[in-house]
LOKEVO-701549 format. One line per 3 residues: number of its first residue (from 1); their letters; for each residue x, y, z of C-alpha. Coordinates in nm, 3 decimals, m for minus. Layout:
BEGIN
NUM) a) X:Y:Z; ...
REM end
This chain:
BEGIN
1) mkk) m15.611:8.972:5.373; m15.872:8.710:5.383; m15.632:8.485:5.174
4) fhs) m15.346:8.514:5.451; m15.579:8.414:5.756; m15.648:8.100:5.544
7) trw) m15.352:8.038:5.495; m15.236:8.082:5.880; m15.538:7.855:5.952
10) akl) m15.414:7.562:5.694; m15.075:7.548:5.848; m15.222:7.566:6.225
13) vgl) m15.416:7.261:6.126; m15.148:7.101:5.990; m14.905:7.118:6.267
16) fif) m15.211:7.014:6.516; m15.240:6.714:6.274; m14.816:6.624:6.281
19) ics) m14.823:6.657:6.669; m15.116:6.431:6.712; m14.994:6.169:6.452
22) qqg) m14.657:6.188:6.641; m14.787:6.142:7.009; m14.992:5.820:6.834
25) cqh) m14.692:5.677:6.753; m14.551:5.660:7.130; m14.622:5.342:7.319
28) api) m14.863:5.361:7.591; m14.683:5.195:7.889; m14.802:4.798:7.904
31) sft) m15.014:4.712:8.178; m14.939:4.347:8.290; m15.180:4.122:8.408
34) paq) m15.100:4.011:8.752; m15.003:3.670:8.840; m15.295:3.452:9.026
37) ppn) m15.306:3.091:9.201; m15.413:2.810:8.991; m15.781:2.712:8.982
40) lan) m15.923:2.403:8.934; m16.239:2.254:8.773; m16.462:2.072:9.044
43) ydd) m16.531:1.723:8.983; m16.742:1.629:9.241; m17.013:1.755:9.044
46) lpv) m16.964:1.418:8.861; m17.071:1.155:9.063; m17.069:0.870:8.860
49) fgs) m16.823:0.972:8.627; m16.556:0.704:8.554; m16.801:0.423:8.677
52) ekt) m16.912:0.109:8.512; m17.203:0.292:8.341; m17.013:0.580:8.193
55) qlq) m16.645:0.409:8.141; m16.541:0.320:7.786; m16.450:m0.038:7.709
58) lsv) m16.097:m0.076:7.626; m16.057:m0.080:7.259; m15.923:m0.396:7.087
61) ips) m15.589:m0.266:6.945; m15.601:m0.500:6.586; m15.301:m0.700:6.469
64) pqt) m15.265:m0.764:6.131; m15.221:m1.108:5.947; m14.851:m1.104:5.843
67) msl) m14.622:m1.285:5.650; m14.243:m1.268:5.575; m14.172:m1.136:5.191
70) tan) m13.794:m1.160:5.303; m13.583:m1.196:5.521; m13.582:m0.813:5.610
73) sfl) m13.936:m0.747:5.468; m14.309:m0.816:5.576; m14.669:m0.795:5.443
76) hqw) m14.937:m0.751:5.656; m15.259:m0.739:5.520; m15.578:m0.646:5.782
79) sst) m15.904:m0.887:5.819; m16.179:m0.761:5.629; m16.355:m0.669:5.953
82) aap) m16.079:m0.433:6.070; m16.060:m0.177:5.767; m16.378:m0.014:5.564
85) faq) m16.402:m0.159:5.217; m16.306:0.182:5.048; m15.936:0.213:5.211
88) qgh) m15.935:m0.213:5.249; m15.967:m0.266:4.834; m15.747:0.019:4.700
91) qly) m15.452:0.153:4.947; m15.135:0.051:5.001; m14.899:0.159:5.237
94) lvg) m14.499:0.098:5.225; m14.318:0.174:5.517; m13.992:0.158:5.626
97) ist) m13.856:0.147:5.993; m13.555:0.241:6.210; m13.572:0.109:6.588
100) qta) m13.260:0.160:6.712; m13.097:0.478:6.528; m13.241:0.821:6.408
103) ian) m13.285:0.837:6.027; m13.037:1.061:5.917; m13.206:1.373:5.695
106) pdi) m13.569:1.238:5.616; m13.640:1.577:5.534; m13.381:1.557:5.245
109) iia) m13.496:1.221:5.114; m13.898:1.329:5.166; m13.805:1.660:4.929
112) afk) m13.660:1.440:4.667; m13.901:1.175:4.700; m14.154:1.460:4.583
115) qrq) m13.919:1.576:4.322; m13.922:1.251:4.174; m14.243:1.229:4.178
118) khm) m14.307:1.558:3.991; m14.091:1.451:3.732; m14.207:1.058:3.651
121) ant) m14.542:1.259:3.639; m14.452:1.482:3.385; m14.188:1.295:3.182
124) qvl) m14.334:0.940:3.127; m14.605:0.879:2.896; m14.896:0.756:3.170
127) tav) m15.258:0.600:3.146; m15.538:0.737:3.326; m15.484:0.469:3.617
130) qaa) m15.127:0.511:3.656; m15.178:0.901:3.642; m15.403:0.868:3.917
133) cyd) m15.187:0.661:4.122; m14.907:0.914:4.117; m15.144:1.164:4.206
136) smr) m15.262:0.985:4.497; m14.881:0.935:4.656; m14.856:1.078:4.990
139) fra) m14.507:1.076:5.178; m14.485:1.062:5.529; m14.164:1.110:5.761
142) slh) m14.032:1.064:6.119; m13.708:1.022:6.261; m13.749:0.641:6.280
145) sig) m13.978:0.568:5.980; m14.034:0.695:5.605; m14.373:0.605:5.435
148) isi) m14.519:0.612:5.100; m14.907:0.561:5.035; m15.103:0.496:4.708
151) ncm) m15.482:0.496:4.673; m15.606:0.420:4.328; m15.805:0.136:4.126
154) att) m15.491:m0.029:4.012; m15.370:m0.408:4.067; m15.204:m0.465:4.371
157) klk) m14.891:m0.587:4.169; m14.864:m0.210:3.990; m14.925:m0.030:4.302
160) sal) m14.628:m0.190:4.483; m14.454:m0.146:4.182; m14.459:0.219:4.187
163) lwq) m14.419:0.218:4.581; m14.097:0.027:4.560; m13.943:0.246:4.268
166) fwd) m13.855:0.516:4.486; m13.604:0.287:4.697; m13.414:0.158:4.338
169) nqa) m13.065:0.248:4.305; m13.109:0.507:4.026; m13.406:0.667:4.173
172) vne) m13.283:0.998:4.301; m13.051:1.044:4.013; m13.230:1.307:3.780
175) vni) m13.384:1.498:4.071; m13.345:1.914:4.039; m13.087:1.957:4.346
178) ati) m13.083:2.326:4.335; m13.480:2.303:4.358; m13.449:2.053:4.670
181) krn) m13.203:2.283:4.841; m13.405:2.623:4.791; m13.718:2.446:4.896
184) lkl) m13.553:2.325:5.229; m13.399:2.668:5.282; m13.733:2.851:5.235
187) nkh) m13.899:2.616:5.492; m13.667:2.729:5.707; m13.747:3.104:5.650
190) iga) m14.069:3.017:5.678; m14.056:2.926:5.999; m13.879:3.233:6.114
193) ftg) m14.119:3.423:6.004; m14.405:3.208:6.139; m14.223:3.149:6.479
196) sei) m14.194:2.759:6.423; m13.846:2.815:6.498; m13.906:2.799:6.832
199) dla) m13.998:2.394:6.801; m13.665:2.324:6.669; m13.481:2.608:6.983
202) frk) m13.662:2.418:7.244; m13.572:2.016:7.107; m13.212:2.130:7.149
205) qll) m13.228:2.288:7.498; m13.451:1.969:7.569; m13.275:1.709:7.479
208) gsq) m12.945:1.854:7.432; m12.779:1.954:7.068; m12.601:1.638:7.046
211) hpy) m12.900:1.422:7.060; m12.955:1.214:6.713; m13.290:1.392:6.704
214) nqn) m13.133:1.743:6.685; m12.852:1.612:6.416; m13.077:1.449:6.191
217) inn) m13.280:1.696:6.009; m13.221:2.073:5.909; m12.882:1.970:5.914
220) nav) m12.765:2.312:5.725; m12.408:2.168:5.658; m12.536:1.875:5.468
223) ide) m12.814:2.071:5.273; m12.534:2.314:5.126; m12.306:2.063:5.069
226) lth) m12.560:1.857:4.917; m12.501:1.692:4.514; m12.648:1.387:4.324
229) ssl) m12.364:1.197:4.456; m12.421:1.271:4.827; m12.803:1.242:4.768
232) sal) m12.747:0.885:4.650; m12.516:0.777:4.870; m12.784:0.889:5.165
235) hte) m13.038:0.706:4.980; m12.845:0.378:4.954; m12.703:0.414:5.326
238) lrq) m13.081:0.479:5.477; m13.205:0.202:5.219; m12.998:m0.050:5.387
241) qlq) m13.074:0.081:5.723; m13.461:m0.020:5.720; m13.676:m0.293:5.751
244) whl) m13.960:m0.292:5.505; m14.341:m0.343:5.589; m14.573:m0.358:5.295
247) fap) m14.981:m0.286:5.433; m15.200:m0.427:5.166; m15.551:m0.560:5.126
250) qfs) m15.647:m0.932:5.128; m15.565:m1.074:4.817; m15.926:m1.196:4.656
253) pql) m15.948:m1.593:4.648; m15.982:m1.623:4.288; m15.633:m1.398:4.258
256) tnt) m15.439:m1.619:4.518; m15.587:m1.957:4.270; m15.464:m1.803:3.968
259) kaq) m15.129:m1.724:4.100; m15.088:m2.088:4.300; m15.156:m2.253:3.933
262) tlk) m14.946:m2.037:3.794; m14.638:m2.136:4.049; m14.717:m2.469:4.045
265) ant) m14.676:m2.470:3.681; m14.392:m2.276:3.659; m14.131:m2.311:3.917
268) vkt) m13.941:m2.050:3.951; m13.586:m2.170:4.058; m13.440:m1.813:4.236
271) nsl) m13.308:m1.767:4.526; m13.603:m1.515:4.618; m13.881:m1.804:4.599
274) ktn) m13.668:m2.042:4.829; m13.933:m2.116:5.074; m14.176:m2.373:5.189
277) ssk) m14.516:m2.152:5.194; m14.681:m2.101:4.908; m14.865:m1.830:5.041
280) tqi) m14.504:m1.650:5.047; m14.432:m1.703:4.676; m14.787:m1.574:4.601
283) aqh) m14.742:m1.269:4.789; m14.370:m1.217:4.604; m14.544:m1.233:4.319
286) vts) m14.867:m1.015:4.380; m14.653:m0.734:4.542; m14.393:m0.711:4.310
289) lps) m14.065:m0.707:4.505; m13.760:m0.534:4.346; m13.483:m0.720:4.283
292) wll) m13.246:m0.548:4.556; m13.489:m0.609:4.784; m13.378:m1.004:4.724
295) tek) m13.054:m0.994:4.681; m12.935:m0.723:4.957; m12.829:m0.860:5.277
298) pds) m13.032:m0.659:5.605; m12.827:m0.511:5.846; m12.898:m0.744:6.170
301) shs) m12.863:m0.435:6.387; m13.123:m0.267:6.286; m13.414:m0.535:6.363
304) afd) m13.773:m0.406:6.462; m13.822:m0.741:6.621; m13.488:m0.771:6.868
307) ssa) m13.626:m0.589:7.203; m13.320:m0.653:7.378; m13.078:m0.504:7.124
310) qts) m13.345:m0.216:7.089; m13.367:m0.130:7.474; m12.959:m0.141:7.540
313) aka) m12.942:0.101:7.231; m13.221:0.327:7.341; m13.033:0.339:7.724
316) sti) m12.716:0.387:7.579; m12.844:0.677:7.335; m13.070:0.850:7.654
319) nss) m12.740:0.810:7.899; m12.511:0.978:7.611; m12.762:1.295:7.613
322) tve) m12.872:1.330:7.965; m12.505:1.438:8.027; m12.614:1.763:7.852
325) tst) m12.949:1.795:7.957; m12.930:1.730:8.299; m12.741:2.036:8.401
328) akd) m13.067:2.247:8.282; m13.223:2.185:8.680; m13.125:2.551:8.720
331) kil) m13.389:2.746:8.626; m13.381:2.930:8.315; m13.628:3.133:8.082
334) yii) m13.447:3.096:7.736; m13.611:3.381:7.501; m13.558:3.400:7.142
337) dap) m13.569:3.786:7.107; m13.861:3.868:6.779; m13.885:4.252:6.838
340) dtv) m14.255:4.412:6.771; m14.437:4.082:6.774; m14.767:4.112:6.926
343) qtq) m14.761:3.781:7.130; m14.512:3.552:7.334; m14.519:3.210:7.221
346) vri) m14.419:2.920:7.498; m14.252:2.592:7.523; m14.255:2.461:7.839
349) glv) m14.112:2.048:7.893; m13.916:1.797:8.023; m13.733:1.479:7.959
352) tat) m13.938:1.163:8.170; m13.759:0.842:8.030; m13.461:0.697:8.191
355) ada) m13.258:0.424:8.101; m13.497:0.172:8.153; m13.796:0.292:8.048
358) tvq) m14.076:0.090:8.127; m14.468:0.108:8.031; m14.463:0.333:8.388
361) dan) m14.271:0.547:8.281; m14.502:0.620:7.966; m14.829:0.592:8.140
364) tcq) m14.651:0.883:8.389; m14.589:1.107:8.113; m14.903:1.062:7.915
367) mia) m15.148:1.071:8.196; m14.985:1.429:8.356; m14.967:1.581:7.955
370) all) m15.330:1.461:7.918; m15.441:1.616:8.312; m15.279:1.936:8.243
373) grg) m15.317:2.005:7.849; m15.557:1.791:7.733; m15.747:2.095:7.547
376) ysg) m16.077:2.234:7.668; m16.111:1.976:7.950; m15.779:2.050:8.050
379) rlf) m15.669:2.202:8.370; m15.426:2.465:8.158; m15.716:2.546:7.961
382) ydl) m15.959:2.535:8.192; m15.747:2.786:8.429; m15.553:3.021:8.184
385) rev) m15.817:3.050:7.940; m16.190:2.997:8.042; m16.127:3.167:8.402
388) rgl) m15.854:3.436:8.304; m15.862:3.461:7.969; m15.467:3.490:7.871
391) syg) m15.414:3.279:7.588; m15.655:3.112:7.295; m15.524:2.778:7.388
394) vyg) m15.287:2.587:7.590; m15.175:2.200:7.547; m14.972:1.969:7.649
397) rcv) m14.846:1.648:7.482; m14.630:1.347:7.556; m14.372:1.209:7.266
400) nap) m14.265:0.844:7.364; m14.021:0.811:7.101; m13.755:0.474:7.078
403) lsq) m13.461:0.720:7.181; m13.635:0.986:7.393; m13.939:1.040:7.617
406) ymy) m14.055:1.383:7.714; m14.388:1.584:7.781; m14.429:1.977:7.683
409) fyg) m14.690:2.220:7.681; m14.744:2.482:7.456; m14.942:2.822:7.392
412) ssa) m14.898:3.189:7.328; m15.011:3.494:7.503; m15.040:3.860:7.442
415) len) m14.774:4.037:7.564; m14.929:4.158:7.873; m15.020:3.827:7.961
418) aga) m14.696:3.660:7.900; m14.568:3.657:8.232; m14.880:3.570:8.414
421) fik) m14.931:3.259:8.126; m14.606:3.107:8.212; m14.586:3.159:8.574
424) gil) m14.973:2.987:8.554; m14.811:2.688:8.372; m14.543:2.632:8.616
427) dhl) m14.738:2.694:8.916; m15.000:2.408:8.793; m14.647:2.167:8.698
430) sli) m14.604:2.257:9.070; m14.933:2.175:9.203; m14.933:1.852:9.025
433) teq) m14.636:1.714:9.272; m14.812:1.898:9.587; m15.164:1.801:9.624
436) tas) m15.337:1.461:9.503; m15.604:1.487:9.225; m15.941:1.357:9.262
439) qne) m16.045:1.022:9.121; m16.314:1.175:8.938; m16.033:1.383:8.758
442) ina) m15.844:1.092:8.692; m16.114:0.880:8.547; m16.218:1.154:8.292
445) tvt) m15.844:1.182:8.198; m15.804:0.837:8.124; m16.156:0.810:7.922
448) ylq) m16.017:1.049:7.698; m15.667:0.842:7.681; m15.915:0.573:7.550
451) gkq) m16.109:0.826:7.326; m15.848:0.938:7.173; m15.678:0.616:7.061
454) qls) m15.995:0.500:6.916; m16.001:0.779:6.689; m15.654:0.700:6.616
457) ldr) m15.758:0.379:6.471; m16.069:0.509:6.270; m15.861:0.737:6.090
460) pfg) m15.656:0.666:5.767; m15.323:0.476:5.855; m15.429:0.497:6.220
463) kes) m15.415:0.094:6.265; m15.095:0.104:6.035; m14.930:0.404:6.241
466) lyi) m15.036:0.233:6.565; m14.908:m0.094:6.472; m14.536:0.065:6.354
469) rql) m14.525:0.242:6.733; m14.562:m0.127:6.838; m14.265:m0.210:6.621
472) lsg) m14.065:0.082:6.736; m14.159:0.033:7.117; m14.044:m0.297:7.063
475) qtt) m14.349:m0.438:7.233; m14.593:m0.723:7.178; m14.997:m0.606:7.136
478) aef) m15.049:m0.742:7.436; m14.761:m0.530:7.614; m14.898:m0.238:7.426
481) sqg) m15.202:m0.277:7.559; m15.129:m0.286:7.894; m15.027:0.083:7.954
484) mkq) m15.402:0.188:7.947; m15.506:m0.114:8.140; m15.267:0.008:8.430
487) lqq) m15.442:0.330:8.372; m15.775:0.231:8.451; m15.671:0.138:8.776
490) ltp) m15.455:0.480:8.863; m15.526:0.597:9.192; m15.464:0.940:9.311
493) mql) m15.204:0.846:9.553; m15.036:0.662:9.301; m15.049:1.005:9.033
496) lqq) m14.894:1.183:9.300; m14.628:0.941:9.393; m14.531:0.945:9.006
499) ant) m14.573:1.301:8.940; m14.272:1.342:9.198; m14.060:1.129:9.021
502) lsl) m14.009:1.416:8.745; m13.857:1.721:8.723; m14.196:1.889:8.700
505) ttp) m14.081:2.205:8.883; m13.787:2.262:8.665; m13.853:2.240:8.360
508) ivv) m13.684:2.367:8.021; m13.860:2.693:7.900; m13.839:2.841:7.607
511) lrg) m13.972:3.195:7.447; m14.018:3.399:7.147; m14.140:3.752:7.182
514) dad) m14.035:4.108:7.254; m13.768:4.087:7.497; m13.768:4.449:7.565
517) kis) m14.092:4.449:7.657; m14.159:4.148:7.841; m13.841:4.051:8.026
520) adl) m13.937:4.335:8.312; m14.249:4.181:8.396; m14.112:3.782:8.385
523) qqk) m13.828:3.919:8.589; m14.085:4.048:8.855; m14.331:3.764:8.845
526) lpt) m14.053:3.520:8.814; m13.777:3.618:9.048; m13.597:3.286:9.124
529) wel) m13.566:3.235:8.705; m13.277:3.360:8.537; m13.378:3.537:8.184
532) rql) m13.127:3.412:7.883; m13.129:3.498:7.540; m13.122:3.244:7.262
535) epd) m13.023:3.260:6.897; m13.171:3.049:6.667; m12.976:2.847:6.428
REM end
């Protein structure tokens, strides 16, 4: 009898646990956060902010000493006061740029270069210095430039030879195509898992699917059909498209004198040295120029110094892409459905450039992006995180590329905060077109932009990156510096007028989150916006 009761009791306990576990699996209703009007920080408590006592002095943008190596390649050297000794002595940076057209498939080229780097390091008998040089190599790419850096205790001649070899005729013949394809596809799967796929989807909605920036990277068709032959053709075509810039340390006087004596004693009768400048002859020898660079004729349509041609190309590209994006004036919330995700990722942006984009256009883009989204001091971070606690962070950025100029804002929020978070960003975008900012807030934003530029100059390859940006923009150093000077004189009314020239009230909005859980809240808080599901590629 006692055994019967104990068995019965065990069954009741088991049933109770089962019922509780089933109830625990049921999702509790989500209590969505209500929306609020924008909250702004009070800058009136800083009466002297932006005055002569607190305003940063404009930093001088350094220009390197430049000489032409060939018709399509240039050597740049910083003065000894423009770079720390450690960087000045051992660091070389080779950059190929394309100002008028976007580089096709730079992700494939970089993957191939990394394969070649490993192949060379593992199959060659290297000295300790050579091994250190290979290990120090880093690859960088954008849609308008490809760079390779090296930083080791070797001669400039050896380091430059190691850099140039990646562009030799047979450079990519022995790379493992299967590994390249596998790594590129793996990166895409990782992007889907981590949520970074939203950035590609957002850029397609913002610029249009046919824009070069959306056609020339993550191209699945090219990756799937990649062979040694197609990779070699891509490599050669890109090499002919690029203009070359080699950043190197100053040559020591002893080295210069030695090379000058060698050249005087042994006159080299080749086309590569047909120049009136002995400095150029010395530079050609010290930097170990490859034979293909001495013989290939540059494609004049890609000149980095032809600003008029560049402006025309930029205008035609922007005009061709805005046909598609101009229809995005409708209020549409694009959502990438990610069931069971616990947060909602948000991207909100708009194209700011016109066919005749000026320094003023770049200023407006930079200023509004920073005013709203410059991290802890920006309006969005202050209101949506510090005051309302809707997100861990929300930021803004201006992208001023040769073929497009746009600003965007990004952040993430919990499911219950998604609607209030998105509406909060949209409300701030509208507010900046309706109400003037205080002069103190404008001054604080300009000071932030000045400090950001100064910090960029001090980081590794900061001066080189800024100089390349200047070349890609087709501007002189003086013109490039003009923008910051104009920002220092910006008034509240001027900013309001500039903001009203943009489509800040109808931006492109792309979300990634659990559509079933947040759709009703989005429709309730943003009734004039259409919710449309988006399938990422």
